[in-house]
N, C-alpha and C positions, 0 to 999 in steps of 0.2 A: 438506550444507547444514544450518546451525543456524538455526532460525527460530522465532519466537514464535507461538503459537496465540491467536486472538482470540475463539474461541467460534463462529465462522462464522454469526453472526446478522445481519450487515450487510456491505455492500460496503466492505472495507478495502483501499485501494490498495496498501499495503505487503504485505499478506498475499497479495493476488492477483498482485502483481509476483513474489513469491517462487515462487508456483505456476507462473507463466509461464516463469520462469527454468528451473525444474526440467523442465517439459515441453519447452522448447526444447533443452536440453542432452541430455535423454533421446532426443529425436527425432534428434539429431545423432550418437547412438551412445555417449554417455557413460553410465556406470553411476552412478546418483544414489541416495544414502541421505539421507533427511530425518531430522534429529534435532530433534523438536518440543520447545519449552519452554512452560511455564505451563499450557496447556490442550491437550487432544487435537485433532488435525486431522481434519476430515471427508473432505478430498480425499486419497485414498491411491492414486491411479491410476498413479503413476509411481515409487513407491519402496517399499522393503521396510518393513514395520511395525517400528518400534523403540520402546523404552521412552520414557515421558514424563520429561523432565528438568526440574529446577526447578519441580515442581508448584506451581501458583499457590496452592493451599490450604495445604499444609504449609510452603512457603517463606515465605509471608507470616506465618503464626503463629510459625514458628521465629525469624524475624528480629525480630518484635515482642515475643515473650514468653520465648524460650528462648535468647537470644543469649549468656547467661552460664552456662548449663548445658544438658545434653543433653536433647532432647525425647524422652519415652518412645516406644519403638518402636510400641507398640500404638496410641498417639494418632496417630502419623504414618501408620500404616496406615489408620486410619479416615478421616483427612483426605484421603488419596490414593485412596480407594475410588472405583470408577466412578460410583456414585450421587452422591457429594459433588462430584466433578469435573464431572458433568453439571449439577448445580445451579449450580456456579461459572460454567460456560459460559453458562448461561441468564441470569446476572446480569452478564455481562461487557460490556465495551465502553465503559467510562467514558472521557471525554476530559479529565477533570479530574486534574491531577497533585497536587492538594492532599492532603496526608497521605501521599504516596508518596515523600517525599524519601529516606528511609532505604533503601528497596528500590532506588530508581533509582541512588543513589550506590554501593550495594553492587555492582550489576551492572556499573557503569562502572569503579570502582576496583579491585574484585576482591581486597580485602585483609582480609576478615573471615572468621571461622571458619565461620559458617553458609554463606557463599558457597563456601568451600573444600570443605566437605562435599559440596556438589552438583557442583562441577567435578571433584572426584575421581571421582565416578560416571561423568561424561562421559568423562574420560581413560581410566578402566579399561575402559569399553565400547568406545571407539575402538581401544585396544590389543588387545583380545581378540576383536572381532567385525568391524570394518570400518575398518582403518587406511587412510585415503585418500591419494590423490596430492595433494589440495588440499582446503581447507575454505573454504566461502563462508558468511560471517557476515551475517545479515540487516540489521543496523543497528549503528551505532557505540555505541548504548546498551547493547550486549552486549560491549563491547570488553574488559571484565575477563576474559571467557572466553578471548579471544585471548591475553591475558597468561598465564593459567594453562596453556593448551595449549603455548604457546611455551616456557614454563619446564620443561615435562616431555617434550614430543614435538616434534621438529623438523619440523613440517609447515607448508608455505606456506599463508598465510591471505589471502583477499580479503574486504574488508568493504564492504557497501553503505551508502550514505548517502541518506536521504530523509525529510524532514519532522521531523527531530529537534527543531527549535526549537519545534514545536507543543506538544510535551510538556515539554521542558527549560525553556523560558522561562515555563512555567506553574508551576514550582516556586518556593518561597520564594527571594527574590533571592540570598541568600548561597549557598544550595544550587545554584541555577542557575549561578552563577559557578564554583563548585567542580566542577560536572558538566562544563562546557565545558573547564575547565582540565585535568581528569583525563583526558578524551578526548585532549586534546593530549599529555599525558604518556605515555599508553599507545599512541599511534599507532606507536611503534617496534616494536610486536608484530605489526603488519599489513604485509604485503608489497605490497599494492596496494589502493587505494580506488576505488570506482566510484559514480556517481550517475546520475540519469535525465534531466538537462537541463543546458545551459550555465548557465541561470539559477541552479539550485540549487548548481552548482559554485561560483559566485561567492559565494553565501551561506555555504557551508561554509568557503571560504578566508578569509572575513572573520571567521567565528566561531572557527575553529581554525587560526591561522597556522602551527602546527607541521606541518600537512599541506601538503606542497609540490606534490604532483602527484595529480590525480584524473582518471580516465577517465570519459567520458560514454557510457552505454549506453541508448539510447532503448528503453523496453520495447515489445514487439510481441506480437501474437497470431497464432494459426494462422488465416490468412485464409480457408481453405476452410470453416471452421466458421461463419463470419459472412457469406460472400458470398451474395447473393440478388438475383434480378431483380425481386422483388416489392416494391411500395411500398404503403402504406395508401391506401385509396380517399379518405379524408378527410385533410386536412393535420393532422399530429399532432406536437406538441412533446413530446420525451421528457426526463425527468429520471431518471438512473440512478446513484445514489450514496447514501451514508447520509443519511437524512432528518433533518437537524438544522439549527439556526439558522446555524451556521458555514458550511454548504454552500448557504445562500441559497434554500432551498425557498420560503420566504415571499415573497422578492422575485419569483420566478417566478410564484407564485400571484396576486400583485397584477397582474403584467403580463398574465397570462392573462385575468383578470377584465376588465381595461381593453380588451383586444382583443375580447373577446366583446361588450362594450358598444358598441364601434365597429361591430362586425358587417361589417367590410370583408372578412374572410377567412371564406368560407362553411364551415359545418360543422367549425369548428376544434375539435380535441380535445387533451387533455393526458393523457399516461401517466406515472405516477410509480412508480418501483421503487428497490430498493437496500437495503431493510430499515432497521431501527432497533432501539435497545435501550430498556430501561425508563426510562432518564433522558431519552429523547427523546419519550416517550409524550405528555406534556402539549403539547409543541410540535406533534407530528403531529396531535393532536386539534384544536388551534387552526386548523391549515391545513384540515383536513377541514370544520370548521365554516364557515370563510371561503368554501370552495368548495361549500357545501351546495346553493345555488340552481342550481349548474351541474353537479350530480352526474351527470347523464346524459351529460355531455361529458368527464367525468374518469374515467380508468381507474386504479385503485389495484392495485398488485402488492405487498402488504404483506409476504409471506413471502419472505425472501431465500434463494436457493439458487445454488450454482455452476452448475447446469444452465441457469439462467435467462439467464446471460450471453450465450449464443449465440442466444437467441430474442427477447430484449427489443427489440433494434434493428430487427428485421424489421417491427415494428408502429408505428414512428415515422418522421417525415420528417426531423427534425433533433434533435440532442442539445443540451441547454441546461444549463449548470452555472454559476450565478451565485455562485460561492464568495466568501466574505468574506475568506478567508485567501489568501496567495500560494502557489499550488500548485506543487510541484516538478515535476509532470508532469500527471497526470490520465489514468489508464488507460482510462476510459470514452471518451476521444477516440480512442485507437488502436483500440478496439473499434468505435466508430461509423464511423470512416473505413474499416475493413475491410468494413463493410456498405454503404458509399457514402452515409453520412449526414453532411451538413455540421454544423458546430458554431456555436453562438452563445454566446460566453463573454466575460467582462470582460477588458479589456486589463491584466491584472495577472500577477505571477509569471511562470511559464513559458508561459502560454497563447499569447502572440504568437509565441514561438519554435516551439511545437509546431504550432499551427494554420496558420500562414502564410496562404494564401488559400483554405483549405478551409472557410471560414465567415466569420462577421463578429465582429469585436472591438468592444466598446463601452466607453466610460467617461464619467463615473464609474459605479460599480456601483450604480445606483439603478433602481427599477422603470420610471420613465418612459423612461430611456435603453435599457433592455432591451426595452421595448415597441416602441420605434422600430426597433431592430435586428431583432426578430422580424417586425414588419410588413414591413420592407424585404425580407428574404429569402424570405418566404412569399407575396409578391405580385409578385415579379420572377422569372419563369421562367428567363430567360437567366442572371441572377445565380445562381440555385439550381443550375442545371445546371453552370455553371462551378465552383462550389464543390464539388459532388458529384464532378466529374471530378478535381479536384485532391485531394480526400479519398482517392479510390481510388488515385491516383498516389502519395501519401505512404505509404499502406498498403503498396503494392507495393515501394517503394524504401527505406523506412526502418522502419516500425512493424510488422514481421512477425517471426515466430519464427526464421526462417532467419538474418536479419540479427543478431538478438539472440545466437543460438548462436555465430555466426562471431566477433562482437566479444568475447563472454565468453571463448571458447576462446583467442583471441589474448592477452587480458589474463591469463588463468590461466597460460599458458605463460611470460609475462614474470615473473609472481609465482614460478613454480616455479624459473625460472632465477635470480632474485634470491636466493631462499631457498637454493638449492643452492650458489651462489657464497659465501654467508656460511658455509656448513658445509664448503666445500671440495670439494663434489661437484657435477659439472656434468651435469644430467639434464634433457632437454627432451622433452616428449611431443607 
């Protein structure tokens, strides 16, 4: 698995999805090696420790300042030192693509010398340490790596697709078009594409018409880690995702204030977690200020950690995610459902497809409509119990690690067969 590191300071759905894929395949008996890009990964529970490839520090400087001549080795070593990488991780997490056009296109097109230097390291390591039966690439924004590998080693490749447009459509318009077109050109180096919902499958097919076939794999969690018979004494709304404007924490804050003023739901609480980065600090502080008068009813979990995933949902009654963007999935939903917590989410993106009747969908995504939906589910015990029952059912039938592993292994076998037929060798695992 070739996956980018984000610094592990906030809830990143793509990063957590990669971790869940690795865990699910490991539990199913597969031997997994993670090859991290950009920043070191904190979660090393299911894979051997490997070198860091495409280090964010030196790769950025190399692309920006040394594209026409070789970067001094001593300078590269300093940039890739543990202390500098830790600093980079602490500053990571930007959602702005502005100024990152060159690096983004480099990773997608895979045709410049700085990129080639890094992919040569990946190929050399694969050949000498862990030549796999198959490679799983985290995102199509790394598809240049698939091109490099296929041109040197004939290994089948499966590529995940999720939320690429959030970054790519934020590039300068000419570069955004070039990025999408370049993914289309390089799709020939991938044997199989997967994504996390039928909704996002339709998005990708409209953006990249060269891709003709995509398999949907709904992400799922280890249900045993989330299951609990305990529910909070007081009704508690939960928000567990990156704390920023795009994810609508301010919309939820306004709804919570409105519900507290109504005082129809006794002892109503709000728990907020998922972490944030320095670019979100101003926004988070504005929300804290807005909720200051209700501080005794608001529980903040500001420091994000992977361990918190299995404990957060035990302290809430429902999960609420008023995202302003169209989500490809929303892993917090599969987590909440495993814990028997219904969802209240806007009727946008994949939310209707994923939630079904395990919660309430509302539209438009404005605080007054969210307030109405929250009031409805938290004052109607029959409705709440029905939603809870269906949440657990969805977790059991669809959003669990066993289902994920079974689907991924079937897809990987198809990719292996497709690749072997191209090379004249028929091998199925």
